[in-house]
TIBALUM-778579 format. One record per residue (C-alpha): x, y, z; residue in three letters. Coordinates in pm, 1 decimal, padded with zeros to 6 digits. Example, Ala and Ser with C-alpha at 12.3 -4.5 7.8 and 13.67 -1.06 7.14 Angstrom:
2
@px->01230.0	py->-00450.0	pz->00780.0	vexba->ala
@px->01367.0	py->-00106.0	pz->00714.0	vexba->ser
//
This chain:
122
@px->00485.5	py->00941.7	pz->01389.6	vexba->met
@px->00349.5	py->01211.7	pz->01172.1	vexba->lys
@px->00070.7	py->01114.1	pz->00936.3	vexba->thr
@px->00214.2	py->01156.6	pz->00588.0	vexba->pro
@px->-00001.7	py->01394.4	pz->00353.2	vexba->ala
@px->00063.9	py->01208.1	pz->00023.6	vexba->thr
@px->00205.8	py->00861.5	pz->-00095.4	vexba->ile
@px->00518.1	py->01014.4	pz->-00173.5	vexba->asp
@px->00561.9	py->01119.9	pz->00198.1	vexba->glu
@px->00481.5	py->00779.6	pz->00316.3	vexba->tyr
@px->00712.2	py->00583.0	pz->00087.7	vexba->ile
@px->01007.0	py->00832.9	pz->00184.3	vexba->ala
@px->00968.1	py->00702.0	pz->00541.3	vexba->gly
@px->01110.3	py->00362.5	pz->00440.7	vexba->phe
@px->01444.3	py->00227.6	pz->00410.0	vexba->pro
@px->01573.3	py->00220.1	pz->00034.1	vexba->ala
@px->01488.3	py->-00139.7	pz->-00056.5	vexba->glu
@px->01139.0	py->-00111.3	pz->00093.7	vexba->ala
@px->01084.2	py->00221.5	pz->-00104.3	vexba->arg
@px->01162.8	py->00056.7	pz->-00432.0	vexba->val
@px->00893.8	py->-00215.2	pz->-00333.1	vexba->met
@px->00637.9	py->00000.6	pz->-00232.2	vexba->leu
@px->00674.1	py->00216.3	pz->-00536.9	vexba->glu
@px->00628.5	py->-00083.0	pz->-00759.7	vexba->ala
@px->00306.1	py->-00173.0	pz->-00568.9	vexba->val
@px->00206.7	py->00185.7	pz->-00632.9	vexba->arg
@px->00264.9	py->00171.4	pz->-00995.5	vexba->gln
@px->00089.9	py->-00171.2	pz->-01039.1	vexba->ala
@px->-00224.7	py->-00033.5	pz->-00902.8	vexba->ile
@px->-00196.5	py->00289.2	pz->-01089.9	vexba->arg
@px->-00142.5	py->00116.2	pz->-01416.9	vexba->lys
@px->-00418.0	py->-00145.7	pz->-01336.4	vexba->ala
@px->-00669.5	py->00140.1	pz->-01232.5	vexba->val
@px->-00544.1	py->00442.7	pz->-01415.2	vexba->pro
@px->-00876.1	py->00620.6	pz->-01324.7	vexba->arg
@px->-00813.2	py->00574.3	pz->-00942.3	vexba->ala
@px->-00706.3	py->00868.0	pz->-00739.3	vexba->glu
@px->-00418.9	py->00847.5	pz->-00471.9	vexba->glu
@px->-00491.5	py->00932.1	pz->-00101.5	vexba->ala
@px->-00381.9	py->00863.8	pz->00230.2	vexba->ile
@px->-00651.8	py->00699.6	pz->00468.7	vexba->ser
@px->-00583.7	py->00558.1	pz->00798.4	vexba->tyr
@px->-00218.7	py->00685.3	pz->00773.5	vexba->arg
@px->-00143.9	py->00459.1	pz->00480.7	vexba->ile
@px->-00165.3	py->00496.4	pz->00111.4	vexba->pro
@px->-00499.3	py->00389.7	pz->-00079.7	vexba->thr
@px->-00649.0	py->00440.0	pz->-00416.6	vexba->phe
@px->-01017.8	py->00593.4	pz->-00438.1	vexba->arg
@px->-01233.2	py->00510.5	pz->-00749.2	vexba->leu
@px->-01537.1	py->00728.0	pz->-00810.0	vexba->asp
@px->-01510.7	py->00880.2	pz->-00458.6	vexba->gly
@px->-01480.6	py->00572.9	pz->-00274.2	vexba->his
@px->-01175.8	py->00367.8	pz->-00128.3	vexba->tyr
@px->-01074.8	py->00087.9	pz->-00364.6	vexba->leu
@px->-00746.1	py->-00055.7	pz->-00237.2	vexba->ile
@px->-00500.2	py->-00001.3	pz->00049.8	vexba->tyr
@px->-00121.2	py->-00092.8	pz->00063.9	vexba->phe
@px->00138.1	py->-00062.8	pz->00355.5	vexba->ala
@px->00484.6	py->-00117.6	pz->00437.5	vexba->gly
@px->00582.9	py->-00314.6	pz->00727.8	vexba->phe
@px->00928.8	py->-00431.0	pz->00876.0	vexba->arg
@px->00912.1	py->-00782.5	pz->00695.5	vexba->ser
@px->00619.1	py->-00734.0	pz->00424.7	vexba->his
@px->00400.2	py->-00523.7	pz->00218.9	vexba->ile
@px->00019.6	py->-00565.3	pz->00299.3	vexba->gly
@px->-00254.6	py->-00504.1	pz->00044.4	vexba->val
@px->-00628.4	py->-00491.9	pz->00142.5	vexba->tyr
@px->-00902.5	py->-00533.1	pz->00168.2	vexba->pro
@px->-00887.0	py->-00825.2	pz->-00090.7	vexba->val
@px->-01225.3	py->-01051.7	pz->-00154.3	vexba->his
@px->-01152.9	py->-01283.8	pz->-00440.7	vexba->ala
@px->-01507.6	py->-01356.8	pz->-00580.4	vexba->asp
@px->-01345.6	py->-01528.7	pz->-00880.8	vexba->asp
@px->-01231.9	py->-01897.1	pz->-00798.4	vexba->pro
@px->-00921.2	py->-01852.8	pz->-01024.6	vexba->ala
@px->-00823.6	py->-01519.8	pz->-00851.0	vexba->leu
@px->-00884.7	py->-01686.1	pz->-00509.4	vexba->gly
@px->-00654.7	py->-01971.0	pz->-00588.6	vexba->ala
@px->-00388.9	py->-01720.4	pz->-00725.1	vexba->ala
@px->-00386.0	py->-01524.5	pz->-00398.5	vexba->ile
@px->-00403.5	py->-01819.7	pz->-00157.5	vexba->ala
@px->-00032.1	py->-01832.0	pz->-00099.1	vexba->pro
@px->-00047.1	py->-01473.5	pz->00025.1	vexba->tyr
@px->-00362.1	py->-01446.1	pz->00233.5	vexba->val
@px->-00280.4	py->-01346.7	pz->00590.3	vexba->ala
@px->-00601.0	py->-01305.6	pz->00789.5	vexba->gly
@px->-00927.6	py->-01161.3	pz->00688.5	vexba->lys
@px->-00899.6	py->-00982.5	pz->00338.4	vexba->ala
@px->-00536.2	py->-00904.6	pz->00379.8	vexba->thr
@px->-00272.9	py->-01007.4	pz->00134.3	vexba->leu
@px->00083.4	py->-01011.9	pz->00275.6	vexba->lys
@px->00402.4	py->-01013.3	pz->00046.7	vexba->phe
@px->00750.1	py->-01079.5	pz->00230.0	vexba->pro
@px->01006.7	py->-00817.0	pz->00150.6	vexba->leu
@px->01254.8	py->-01096.3	pz->00084.3	vexba->ala
@px->01063.7	py->-01235.0	pz->-00211.6	vexba->asp
@px->00985.2	py->-01103.3	pz->-00544.1	vexba->pro
@px->00682.0	py->-00893.6	pz->-00552.6	vexba->leu
@px->00381.8	py->-01057.8	pz->-00758.6	vexba->pro
@px->00316.2	py->-00725.3	pz->-00936.6	vexba->leu
@px->00091.8	py->-00867.4	pz->-01214.8	vexba->ala
@px->-00107.1	py->-01060.9	pz->-00926.6	vexba->leu
@px->-00148.1	py->-00715.8	pz->-00743.0	vexba->ile
@px->-00253.6	py->-00558.8	pz->-01071.7	vexba->ala
@px->-00503.8	py->-00831.5	pz->-01125.1	vexba->arg
@px->-00644.2	py->-00776.4	pz->-00771.6	vexba->val
@px->-00700.5	py->-00405.0	pz->-00813.7	vexba->ala
@px->-00863.9	py->-00471.0	pz->-01149.6	vexba->lys
@px->-01091.0	py->-00699.2	pz->-00991.2	vexba->ala
@px->-01176.0	py->-00483.5	pz->-00713.7	vexba->lys
@px->-01260.3	py->-00198.2	pz->-00953.4	vexba->ala
@px->-01472.7	py->-00441.4	pz->-01166.7	vexba->lys
@px->-01668.3	py->-00547.8	pz->-00855.3	vexba->ala
@px->-01713.8	py->-00189.6	pz->-00755.5	vexba->lys
@px->-01837.7	py->-00093.9	pz->-01096.5	vexba->ala
@px->-02081.0	py->-00398.3	pz->-01080.3	vexba->lys
@px->-02204.1	py->-00299.9	pz->-00738.9	vexba->ala
@px->-02271.8	py->00060.8	pz->-00824.3	vexba->ala
@px->-02461.2	py->-00046.8	pz->-01133.5	vexba->lys
@px->-02683.4	py->-00290.4	pz->-00898.9	vexba->ala
@px->-02780.2	py->00020.3	pz->-00690.3	vexba->val
@px->-02893.9	py->00225.4	pz->-00994.3	vexba->lys
//
């Protein structure tokens, strides 16, 4: 399989139903963190913020994965608990409606954590 150069190319390689869901994830992240830049890394879509990788997503046969996700906030941890599948990975079955608001919340939390870490280094 050829490595896609863009997120558009990546999404185009999936069946129609999966493409709709992958695009919805992409838009949820884009809306949540509008300053983030799109990229391909490790052959999958990612968003970078201030030159650093923020969040990845990928399509699979039966689910969409979002990672890495670390919930420092207990309320966010409880919200993502049903989707946690392994270390720092969220798994959303293609057969279920996507929790786009939750995905956006995760992206915002990651951006906030990156900003906080950057301030601590200064």
